[in-house]
BAFI-3210 file (N, C-alpha, C; in Angstrom, 3 decimals, decimal comma, padded with zeros to 6 digits):
// residues 157
n [1|2|3|4|5|6|7|8|9|10|11|12|13|14|15|16|17|18|19|20|21|22|23|24|25|26|27|28|29|30|31|32|33|34|35|36|37|38|39|40|41|42|43|44|45|46|47|48|49|50|51|52|53|54|55|56|57|58|59|60|61|62|63|64|65|66|67|68|69|70|71|72|73|74|75|76|77|78|79|80|81|82|83|84|85|86|87|88|89|90|91|92|93|94|95|96|97|98|99|100|101|102|103|104|105|106|107|108|109|110|111|112|113|114|115|116|117|118|119|120|121|122|123|124|125|126|127|128|129|130|131|132|133|134|135|136|137|138|139|140|141|142|143|144|145|146|147|148|149|150|151|152|153|154|155|156|157]
n.u [087,686|089,289|092,741|094,149|097,258|098,921|100,733|102,408|103,618|105,884|107,286|107,486|107,646|106,354|103,836|102,749|102,288|099,420|098,168|098,617|096,606|093,943|093,687|093,044|091,074|089,226|088,750|087,918|090,209|093,011|096,701|099,083|102,369|105,139|108,653|110,191|111,244|113,597|113,866|115,113|113,365|111,183|111,162|111,159|113,240|114,476|115,618|114,685|114,295|112,117|110,308|108,973|106,255|104,793|101,667|099,495|096,524|093,178|090,192|087,713|084,320|084,475|084,789|087,887|087,615|086,033|087,827|089,978|088,659|088,408|090,911|091,773|090,178|090,855|093,689|093,518|092,193|094,139|095,900|095,400|096,951|098,035|100,035|101,303|102,955|102,350|102,517|102,001|104,025|105,643|105,567|106,947|105,780|103,032|101,653|101,330|099,240|099,093|097,380|098,561|097,818|095,226|094,926|094,429|093,383|093,368|092,786|091,863|091,113|089,943|090,255|091,660|094,388|095,271|097,260|099,587|100,384|103,045|104,488|106,352|108,662|109,561|111,479|111,416|108,470|108,156|110,198|108,977|106,624|107,134|108,055|105,396|103,494|104,851|104,262|102,714|101,473|102,463|100,094|100,258|103,924|103,846|105,246|106,817|107,115|109,427|110,996|110,417|111,747|114,289|114,904|114,580|116,565|118,670|118,262|116,231|113,785]
n.v [121,640|118,949|117,509|114,423|112,731|110,157|107,084|105,210|101,994|099,353|096,516|094,094|094,103|096,770|098,297|100,705|103,254|102,235|101,871|104,845|105,979|104,670|105,726|108,529|108,348|107,294|109,509|111,361|113,565|115,019|113,676|115,416|114,645|112,775|112,280|109,279|107,285|105,111|102,365|099,925|097,266|097,524|096,687|094,169|091,280|091,598|090,662|092,333|095,534|098,572|100,488|103,785|106,045|109,637|110,824|113,237|114,369|115,915|115,119|115,031|114,896|112,881|110,870|110,396|107,512|106,482|107,356|105,266|103,018|103,094|103,377|100,559|099,067|099,330|098,822|095,882|095,230|095,822|093,752|091,066|089,848|089,518|091,774|090,484|087,918|084,343|084,147|086,647|088,715|091,450|090,914|090,956|092,733|093,377|095,863|098,362|100,684|103,349|105,115|108,262|110,872|113,300|116,193|118,311|116,332|114,047|110,878|107,812|105,027|101,682|100,872|102,505|105,025|108,629|111,339|108,928|106,544|105,770|107,051|109,397|107,612|106,742|107,441|106,733|107,864|110,202|112,158|111,973|113,353|115,756|116,633|116,605|117,991|120,152|122,251|120,652|120,298|118,722|117,452|116,025|116,798|119,461|120,042|120,354|117,963|117,869|119,039|116,928|115,113|116,061|115,452|112,958|111,724|112,934|111,525|112,185|111,589]
n.w [099,798|100,736|100,919|099,974|100,689|099,466|099,525|097,135|096,841|095,325|094,882|093,494|090,314|088,216|088,682|089,466|087,907|087,053|089,267|089,967|087,544|088,164|090,811|090,374|088,043|089,711|091,488|090,121|089,633|089,153|090,037|092,196|091,627|092,697|092,302|092,042|094,576|095,339|097,366|100,287|101,390|104,174|107,395|107,159|105,643|102,145|099,240|097,005|095,919|097,194|094,367|095,326|095,409|095,675|095,947|095,715|095,862|095,299|097,385|096,968|098,166|099,954|102,865|105,281|106,034|103,917|101,645|102,075|101,727|098,860|098,067|098,659|097,613|094,702|095,111|095,490|093,276|091,078|092,174|094,005|096,119|099,552|101,418|103,782|104,976|106,102|108,434|109,177|109,186|107,239|103,536|100,120|097,905|095,303|094,686|096,805|098,298|100,582|102,710|103,726|104,969|105,120|104,778|107,644|109,398|112,110|112,973|114,351|114,146|114,629|112,000|110,651|111,155|111,285|110,951|108,809|110,773|110,993|109,736|109,590|110,419|108,010|105,457|102,740|102,869|103,436|101,794|099,123|099,522|100,685|098,551|097,120|098,662|100,365|102,318|103,877|107,100|109,679|112,036|114,847|115,188|114,280|112,031|108,991|106,049|105,080|107,514|109,002|107,949|107,856|111,003|110,865|109,571|111,368|113,804|115,846|115,980]
ca.u [087,961|090,558|093,560|094,372|098,496|098,940|102,151|102,173|105,127|106,251|109,059|107,591|106,902|105,888|102,311|102,703|101,199|098,135|097,770|098,247|095,753|093,113|093,537|092,503|090,066|088,228|088,914|088,180|090,759|094,347|097,321|100,154|103,344|106,427|109,831|110,324|112,108|113,865|114,427|115,064|112,114|111,070|110,327|111,387|114,588|113,926|116,491|113,656|114,146|111,217|109,870|107,883|105,853|103,643|100,560|098,562|095,194|091,892|089,755|086,430|083,577|085,109|085,585|088,659|086,980|085,234|088,821|090,576|087,807|088,184|092,288|091,698|089,782|091,978|094,819|092,837|091,716|095,299|097,009|094,324|097,869|098,496|101,309|101,706|102,926|101,728|102,914|101,660|105,084|105,739|106,292|106,888|104,233|103,028|101,530|100,594|099,030|098,970|097,113|099,375|097,154|093,844|094,966|095,182|092,724|093,534|091,756|092,254|089,760|090,470|090,545|092,620|094,762|095,639|098,650|099,821|101,431|104,873|104,820|107,892|109,840|109,621|112,173|110,294|107,539|108,989|110,535|107,610|105,643|107,922|107,517|104,234|102,862|105,918|103,645|101,919|102,301|102,202|099,429|100,834|104,655|103,907|106,952|106,419|107,537|110,941|111,275|110,409|113,095|115,243|114,638|114,470|117,759|119,581|117,665|115,938|112,108]
ca.v [120,364|118,018|117,002|112,714|112,576|108,664|106,849|104,064|101,248|097,928|095,753|092,882|094,476|098,101|098,336|102,104|103,994|101,689|102,603|106,347|106,248|104,453|106,714|109,645|108,289|106,948|110,339|112,501|114,525|115,447|113,905|115,815|113,193|113,105|111,648|108,028|107,024|103,580|102,189|098,727|096,670|098,370|095,919|093,102|091,297|090,783|091,203|092,932|096,797|099,039|102,068|104,204|107,374|109,869|111,630|114,274|114,450|116,467|113,844|115,371|115,078|111,573|110,950|109,217|106,040|105,945|106,954|104,286|101,882|102,881|102,921|099,344|098,069|100,123|097,959|094,356|095,135|095,516|092,795|090,955|089,070|089,793|091,855|089,927|086,625|083,226|084,355|088,072|089,822|092,006|090,907|091,535|092,793|094,215|096,939|099,018|101,978|103,708|106,572|109,072|112,135|113,917|117,227|117,634|115,219|113,499|110,042|106,739|103,606|100,259|100,431|103,696|106,000|109,255|110,786|107,416|106,104|105,093|107,983|109,890|107,063|106,073|108,174|106,567|108,532|111,991|112,431|112,066|113,776|116,994|117,225|116,687|118,981|120,753|123,004|120,385|120,299|117,134|117,846|116,191|117,235|120,770|120,214|120,007|116,724|118,105|119,084|115,466|114,071|116,510|115,152|111,337|111,783|112,973|110,313|112,925|111,813]
ca.w [099,307|101,267|099,742|100,001|100,506|099,030|099,035|096,545|096,356|094,716|094,957|092,733|089,097|088,264|088,506|090,331|087,283|086,984|090,562|089,922|087,159|088,802|091,426|089,491|087,243|090,754|092,312|088,881|089,895|088,744|091,226|092,107|092,031|093,229|091,785|092,543|095,408|095,602|098,761|100,589|102,230|105,432|108,374|106,831|104,784|101,079|098,100|095,975|096,243|096,750|094,415|095,659|094,367|096,705|095,394|096,809|095,004|095,751|097,920|096,665|099,474|100,506|103,998|105,352|105,298|102,420|100,638|102,397|100,996|097,491|097,592|098,844|096,221|093,739|095,180|095,373|091,824|090,597|092,586|095,541|096,996|100,624|101,581|104,723|104,836|106,883|109,757|109,785|108,453|106,039|102,653|098,963|096,998|093,793|095,117|098,321|098,519|101,453|102,723|104,543|105,452|104,536|105,408|109,312|110,198|113,108|113,262|115,291|114,633|114,208|110,611|110,012|112,134|110,760|109,925|109,048|112,251|110,866|108,501|110,496|110,545|106,427|104,356|101,423|102,422|103,738|100,583|098,339|100,644|100,610|097,058|096,891|099,566|101,123|103,227|104,810|108,411|110,598|112,981|116,078|115,497|114,081|111,187|107,445|105,417|105,334|108,757|109,716|107,298|108,900|112,191|111,171|109,295|112,758|114,738|116,605|116,438]
c.u [089,630|091,158|093,818|096,054|098,367|100,280|101,641|103,626|104,582|107,094|108,689|106,779|106,486|104,335|102,060|101,805|100,149|097,450|097,258|096,800|094,268|092,438|092,348|091,610|088,759|087,807|088,334|088,892|092,434|095,352|098,728|101,256|104,749|107,501|109,875|111,365|112,275|114,611|114,501|113,578|112,191|110,065|110,312|112,685|113,982|115,377|116,462|113,752|112,704|111,159|108,368|107,542|104,874|103,076|100,116|097,564|093,855|090,697|088,217|085,529|083,778|085,284|086,948|088,766|086,768|086,695|089,408|089,704|087,897|089,766|091,964|091,014|090,219|093,254|094,627|092,464|093,473|095,949|096,301|095,743|098,070|099,758|101,804|101,835|102,208|101,775|102,405|102,793|104,891|105,887|106,486|105,967|104,148|102,575|101,288|100,410|098,310|098,228|097,840|098,964|096,269|094,224|095,093|094,397|093,737|092,572|092,340|091,057|090,592|090,844|091,482|093,115|095,724|096,194|098,748|100,512|102,713|105,387|106,063|108,559|110,407|110,614|111,540|109,004|107,568|109,407|109,617|106,460|106,489|107,990|106,395|102,996|104,189|105,219|102,973|102,446|101,842|101,383|099,621|102,417|104,662|105,003|106,361|107,021|108,966|111,594|111,424|111,354|114,253|115,637|114,773|115,676|118,898|119,157|117,340|114,374|112,174]
c.v [119,707|117,427|115,379|113,184|110,878|108,483|105,503|103,314|099,910|097,801|094,371|093,737|095,944|098,376|100,248|103,128|103,593|101,870|104,189|106,585|105,637|104,720|107,855|109,553|107,999|108,330|111,779|113,703|113,926|115,124|114,702|114,724|113,849|111,956|110,050|107,815|105,401|103,134|100,580|098,376|097,640|097,447|094,577|093,083|090,644|091,319|092,128|094,688|097,602|100,587|102,538|105,787|108,071|110,680|112,316|114,711|114,940|114,996|113,987|115,702|113,277|111,633|110,198|107,668|105,483|105,943|105,760|103,140|101,981|102,797|101,094|098,161|098,568|098,885|096,372|094,490|095,089|093,919|092,296|090,323|089,781|090,648|091,887|088,473|085,631|083,660|086,521|089,130|090,603|091,217|091,378|091,475|093,444|095,221|097,383|100,256|102,184|104,904|107,314|109,657|112,175|115,078|117,282|116,948|114,394|112,532|108,659|105,535|102,716|100,031|101,636|104,907|107,081|110,728|109,181|107,497|106,287|106,394|108,766|108,928|106,581|107,330|108,177|107,084|110,110|112,523|112,764|112,911|115,509|117,205|117,408|117,799|119,377|121,868|122,562|120,223|119,083|117,621|117,512|116,567|118,524|120,861|119,533|118,694|116,775|118,335|117,628|114,776|114,527|115,512|113,440|110,845|111,922|112,425|111,012|113,131|110,613]
c.w [099,821|100,070|100,544|099,956|100,620|099,053|098,421|096,468|096,154|094,893|093,861|091,350|089,361|088,170|089,687|089,353|087,411|088,240|090,429|088,936|087,625|090,147|090,726|088,709|088,808|091,509|091,123|088,981|089,213|090,034|091,062|092,593|092,214|092,344|092,336|093,354|095,722|096,994|099,529|101,309|103,487|106,296|108,064|106,167|103,479|099,965|096,779|096,631|096,013|095,506|094,942|095,351|095,658|095,345|096,445|095,270|096,036|096,252|097,660|098,502|100,218|102,067|104,209|105,226|104,381|101,355|101,194|101,466|099,373|097,047|098,230|097,716|095,317|093,816|095,191|093,718|090,544|090,991|094,109|096,647|098,332|100,399|102,961|104,616|106,034|108,010|110,290|109,628|107,566|105,022|101,023|098,266|095,879|093,739|096,527|098,228|099,797|102,012|104,080|105,842|104,712|105,442|106,904|109,947|110,895|113,821|113,832|115,417|114,280|113,034|109,984|111,072|111,048|111,356|109,873|110,186|112,446|110,098|108,662|110,300|108,912|105,565|102,894|101,121|102,713|102,361|099,452|098,704|100,439|099,553|096,898|097,437|100,461|102,326|104,164|106,224|109,295|111,671|114,646|116,228|115,445|113,097|109,495|107,083|105,968|106,712|109,296|109,071|108,095|110,361|112,295|110,731|110,005|113,880|116,151|116,804|117,153]
res [m|a|t|a|h|i|n|i|g|s|n|l|g|d|l|i|e|r|a|v|a|a|i|e|q|e|l|d|a|h|a|r|r|s|n|f|v|e|s|p|p|w|g|y|d|s|p|n|m|f|l|n|l|g|i|s|i|p|a|g|s|l|s|p|l|e|l|l|h|r|l|r|t|i|q|d|s|i|n|p|a|s|h|r|d|i|h|g|s|y|a|d|r|a|i|d|i|d|l|i|a|v|d|s|v|v|l|k|t|e|e|l|t|l|p|h|p|r|m|h|l|r|e|f|v|l|v|p|l|s|e|t|a|p|e|w|i|h|p|s|f|g|l|t|p|a|g|l|l|q|k|l|r|h|g|s|l]
***
């Protein structure tokens, strides 16, 4: 059974636990959770800090695209507001659920790229992933989350 690695973030209220509960209910599985990570917004300016949580959870028989659609449905049911502004730039958000990886699947479609194409540039993704799936190996870089984190912090990725 495939394991999905998901990052959940919010900088407008605390809806993360609600998202985790909805994902566990939808997948009928218990998630391994990271500690919370606080970080500044990535890719835009805002005075609101983010809280992020990583989870790793069995994905059952769902394909990565089916899983993505279910995660989007959960995200929209919690808060349907876009996390892009009218110019298409990132904006503050009440909830953001990102599918980071599904085992060692490499996928590139218009709708989904796995592993997440910017995960190796985001400490707020790598720190939680190193807690929930320390043995996971990035299929393109051949490194664990901790290895990716070390390279990121040393500017060598």
